C-alpha positions in Angstrom: 0.0 0.0 -0.1 1.7 3.3 -1.0 1.5 6.5 1.3 -1.4 8.0 -0.7 -3.6 5.1 -0.2 -2.8 4.5 3.5 -3.5 8.3 4.1 -7.1 8.4 2.7 -7.9 5.3 4.3 -6.7 6.5 7.6 -8.5 9.9 7.2 -11.8 8.0 6.1 -11.7 5.7 9.0 -10.8 8.6 11.4 -13.8 10.4 10.1 -16.0 7.5 10.2 -15.1 6.7 13.8 -15.5 10.3 14.9 -19.1 10.3 13.5 -19.6 6.8 15.0 -18.7 8.1 18.4 -20.6 11.2 18.2 -24.1 9.3 17.3 -23.3 6.9 20.2 -22.9 9.9 22.6 -26.2 11.4 21.1 -27.9 8.2 21.7 -26.7 8.2 25.4 -27.9 11.7 25.8 -31.3 11.0 24.7 -31.6 7.9 26.8 -30.5 10.0 29.9 -33.1 12.6 29.4 -35.6 9.8 29.2 -34.6 8.2 32.2 -34.2 12.0 34.2 -36.7 14.1 32.6 -36.3 17.8 33.6 -38.7 18.8 36.5 -38.7 22.5 37.2 -38.9 23.4 40.8 -42.2 24.2 42.2 -41.4 25.5 45.5 -39.4 28.4 44.2 -40.7 31.7 45.4 -40.6 35.0 43.5 -38.0 37.3 44.9 -38.8 40.8 45.8 
C-alpha cells in the first residue's frame, strides 16, 4: 500500500470513527433525558 492510499484510508476511518462516537453520545444523551426528565422546581418563591 503506498503512502497516499494509506493516508486516505486512515483519514476516512478517522472521520467515520468520529461520526460513530458522536452518534453514540447522542443516543446516550437521549437515553439519559428519558431516564431523568427535567422537572422545574415548584417550591421556588419569587424574589422581591
